[in-house]
C-alpha positions as a printed NumPy array, in Angstrom:
array([[  0.   ,   0.   ,   0.   ],
       [  1.437,   3.393,  -1.001],
       [  2.225,   5.871,   1.768],
       [  1.287,   9.528,   1.397],
       [  4.463,  11.483,   2.155],
       [  3.316,  15.067,   1.513],
       [ -0.134,  16.566,   2.217],
       [ -1.306,  19.909,   0.901],
       [  2.151,  21.488,   0.678],
       [  2.025,  25.096,  -0.564],
       [  5.42 ,  26.731,  -1.022],
       [  6.865,  29.661,  -2.955],
       [ 10.492,  30.834,  -2.948],
       [ 11.334,  34.273,  -4.313],
       [ 14.553,  35.36 ,  -6.067],
       [ 17.296,  36.053,  -3.529],
       [ 15.336,  34.386,  -0.736],
       [ 16.776,  31.66 ,   1.49 ],
       [ 14.156,  29.247,   2.8  ],
       [ 15.261,  26.509,   5.185],
       [ 13.268,  23.302,   5.421],
       [ 13.639,  21.476,   8.722],
       [ 12.105,  18.375,  10.285],
       [ 13.092,  14.98 ,  11.584],
       [ 14.73 ,  12.402,   9.353],
       [ 12.102,  10.636,   7.261],
       [  9.672,  13.557,   7.382],
       [  9.739,  13.937,   3.6  ],
       [ 12.185,  16.813,   3.121],
       [ 14.165,  15.099,   0.379],
       [ 10.962,  13.979,  -1.342],
       [  9.76 ,  17.585,  -1.394],
       [ 13.077,  18.764,  -2.862],
       [ 12.899,  16.065,  -5.526],
       [  9.385,  17.143,  -6.511],
       [ 10.328,  20.824,  -6.6  ],
       [ 13.302,  20.01 ,  -8.847],
       [ 11.389,  17.609, -11.09 ],
       [ 13.449,  14.586, -10.103],
       [ 10.149,  13.039,  -8.993],
       [  6.647,  13.763, -10.24 ],
       [  3.934,  14.74 ,  -7.761],
       [  0.835,  12.516,  -7.836],
       [ -1.395,  15.559,  -7.356],
       [ -1.126,  19.33 ,  -7.442],
       [  1.06 ,  21.611,  -9.504],
       [  4.728,  22.555,  -9.448],
       [  5.606,  25.798, -11.231],
       [  9.207,  26.572, -12.033],
       [  9.953,  29.882, -13.703],
       [  6.315,  29.959, -14.813],
       [  6.333,  26.469, -16.325],
       [  4.394,  23.496, -14.94 ],
       [  6.835,  20.676, -14.208],
       [  4.106,  18.145, -13.511],
       [  2.758,  18.546, -17.048],
       [  6.101,  17.674, -18.65 ],
       [  7.59 ,  14.341, -19.52 ],
       [ 10.886,  13.176, -18.078],
       [ 12.911,  14.712, -20.925],
       [ 11.194,  18.074, -20.612],
       [ 11.725,  18.151, -16.849],
       [ 15.398,  17.291, -17.328],
       [ 15.884,  20.128, -19.813],
       [ 14.141,  22.7  , -17.614],
       [ 16.037,  21.481, -14.561],
       [ 19.361,  21.78 , -16.38 ],
       [ 18.627,  25.38 , -17.365],
       [ 17.062,  26.736, -14.197],
       [ 17.957,  24.615, -11.144],
       [ 21.21 ,  23.879,  -9.374],
       [ 21.196,  20.96 ,  -6.927],
       [ 23.761,  20.186,  -4.23 ],
       [ 23.32 ,  16.884,  -2.425],
       [ 24.645,  15.664,   0.932],
       [ 26.799,  13.197,  -0.998],
       [ 29.087,  15.128,  -3.312],
       [ 28.26 ,  12.973,  -6.364],
       [ 31.501,  13.767,  -8.181],
       [ 32.811,  11.439, -10.886],
       [ 36.195,  10.296,  -9.623],
       [ 37.714,   9.673, -13.077],
       [ 37.008,  13.235, -14.239],
       [ 38.967,  16.329, -13.275],
       [ 37.408,  19.049, -11.136],
       [ 36.82 ,  21.165, -14.232],
       [ 35.236,  18.286, -16.13 ],
       [ 32.895,  17.586, -13.209],
       [ 31.79 ,  21.202, -13.16 ],
       [ 31.243,  21.186, -16.931],
       [ 28.928,  18.146, -16.859],
       [ 25.706,  20.239, -17.098],
       [ 26.883,  21.532, -20.494],
       [ 25.897,  18.161, -21.958],
       [ 22.241,  19.133, -21.392],
       [ 22.508,  22.788, -22.418],
       [ 22.482,  23.971, -26.003],
       [ 25.034,  26.637, -26.803],
       [ 27.272,  25.936, -23.8  ],
       [ 29.765,  23.55 , -25.41 ],
       [ 32.231,  26.116, -26.752],
       [ 32.405,  28.29 , -23.627],
       [ 31.909,  25.518, -21.06 ],
       [ 35.551,  25.588, -19.935],
       [ 35.486,  29.352, -19.369],
       [ 32.214,  29.138, -17.43 ],
       [ 33.576,  26.299, -15.285],
       [ 36.582,  28.461, -14.447],
       [ 34.28 ,  31.33 , -13.461],
       [ 32.196,  29.32 , -11.03 ],
       [ 35.261,  27.608,  -9.558],
       [ 36.651,  31.08 ,  -8.862],
       [ 33.375,  31.979,  -7.127],
       [ 33.804,  29.09 ,  -4.682],
       [ 37.528,  29.758,  -4.221],
       [ 38.852,  26.759,  -6.134],
       [ 39.965,  28.196,  -9.452],
       [ 43.401,  26.655,  -8.969],
       [ 41.975,  23.105,  -8.711],
       [ 40.632,  22.877, -12.282],
       [ 42.893,  20.008, -13.372],
       [ 42.891,  18.126, -10.044],
       [ 41.092,  14.819,  -9.543],
       [ 38.421,  14.639,  -6.794],
       [ 40.383,  11.972,  -4.915],
       [ 42.996,  14.495,  -3.757],
       [ 40.452,  16.971,  -2.37 ],
       [ 39.154,  17.427,   1.151],
       [ 35.46 ,  16.979,   1.963],
       [ 34.946,  20.73 ,   2.057],
       [ 36.619,  21.179,  -1.323],
       [ 34.521,  18.401,  -2.832],
       [ 31.335,  20.041,  -1.593],
       [ 32.406,  23.387,  -3.039],
       [ 33.061,  21.639,  -6.371],
       [ 29.508,  20.257,  -6.208],
       [ 28.257,  23.793,  -5.526],
       [ 30.235,  25.157,  -8.488],
       [ 28.652,  22.506, -10.73 ],
       [ 25.199,  23.525,  -9.468],
       [ 25.943,  27.147, -10.379],
       [ 27.24 ,  26.347, -13.889],
       [ 24.024,  27.183, -15.781],
       [ 23.258,  30.375, -13.783],
       [ 20.243,  28.808, -12.02 ],
       [ 17.191,  30.696, -10.802],
       [ 16.825,  28.211,  -7.935],
       [ 19.493,  26.466,  -5.862],
       [ 18.378,  23.369,  -3.965],
       [ 20.568,  22.179,  -1.106],
       [ 19.97 ,  18.85 ,   0.63 ],
       [ 21.879,  18.657,   3.935],
       [ 24.972,  20.152,   2.288],
       [ 26.879,  20.581,   5.56 ],
       [ 26.034,  17.2  ,   7.106],
       [ 29.304,  15.518,   6.016],
       [ 31.564,  18.464,   6.838],
       [ 33.469,  19.398,   9.976],
       [ 32.213,  22.415,  11.941],
       [ 34.614,  25.007,  10.508],
       [ 34.152,  23.841,   6.912],
       [ 30.381,  23.74 ,   7.377],
       [ 30.432,  27.381,   8.499],
       [ 32.434,  28.309,   5.405],
       [ 29.878,  26.549,   3.193],
       [ 26.994,  28.328,   4.927],
       [ 28.651,  31.728,   4.411],
       [ 29.366,  30.895,   0.771],
       [ 25.742,  29.937,   0.028],
       [ 24.428,  33.025,   1.809],
       [ 26.794,  35.297,  -0.105],
       [ 25.972,  33.715,  -3.459],
       [ 22.221,  34.057,  -3.079],
       [ 22.611,  37.721,  -2.158],
       [ 25.12 ,  38.537,  -4.892],
       [ 23.476,  36.464,  -7.652],
       [ 19.824,  36.93 ,  -6.552],
       [ 19.344,  33.157,  -6.558],
       [ 16.406,  31.605,  -4.709],
       [ 17.666,  28.957,  -2.279],
       [ 15.624,  26.102,  -0.805],
       [ 17.677,  24.132,   1.718],
       [ 16.78 ,  21.062,   3.742],
       [ 19.03 ,  21.234,   6.777],
       [ 19.651,  20.516,  10.443],
       [ 22.386,  23.168,  10.529],
       [ 21.39 ,  25.934,  12.953],
       [ 23.924,  28.345,  11.435],
       [ 22.186,  28.1  ,   8.057],
       [ 18.746,  28.338,   9.645],
       [ 19.713,  31.565,  11.427],
       [ 20.545,  33.185,   8.07 ],
       [ 17.27 ,  32.124,   6.47 ],
       [ 14.539,  34.541,   5.503],
       [ 12.05 ,  31.826,   6.444],
       [ 12.2  ,  28.525,   8.298],
       [  9.543,  25.933,   7.487],
       [  9.194,  22.682,   9.413],
       [  7.844,  19.574,   7.725],
       [  5.724,  17.443,  10.061],
       [  3.298,  14.674,   9.097],
       [  3.623,  15.676,   5.457],
       [  2.618,  19.305,   6.096],
       [  4.617,  22.507,   6.338],
       [  4.328,  24.322,   9.671]])
């Protein structure tokens, strides 16, 4: 029997706004992020991204819209170990028309933004956890997203590195006017949020 994870969720995130989503493990935070990003399709309701209805699109259409307008940073860094840092950051170019020729330049730009411009040719295996997470953030920023989704991005980092990541995300959303939706247990990130929403029993409180 299927379990209803989310019930009557109504959420809007504005450009430049940081919204933190909290709640116990298993409350449905990751499911909500997946629906917002189009990684999963909602059974009911409507998901609008940049004015377009994700739930009315097929998998290919959702993937294209996601590549152009959403950056996602997961708790696991999800880097390909056989590719260089620069090649990992350039991966979204495979889904974006017109990015092939200037992909290397754009990758260099976003790596500079996260303070790792000098690591372009390095392999992920030689990087620290904090560096790997910043590489994942650079990849999420590659296509100049309107929305940045962060799923427990500081959970695998030590305290000092987590604080650096929090400051970096906060600075980027202010400087780039990016909407940020972050599922987190990190109180430092929550304190910087414009809004904190708690997910309980499938509903936002």
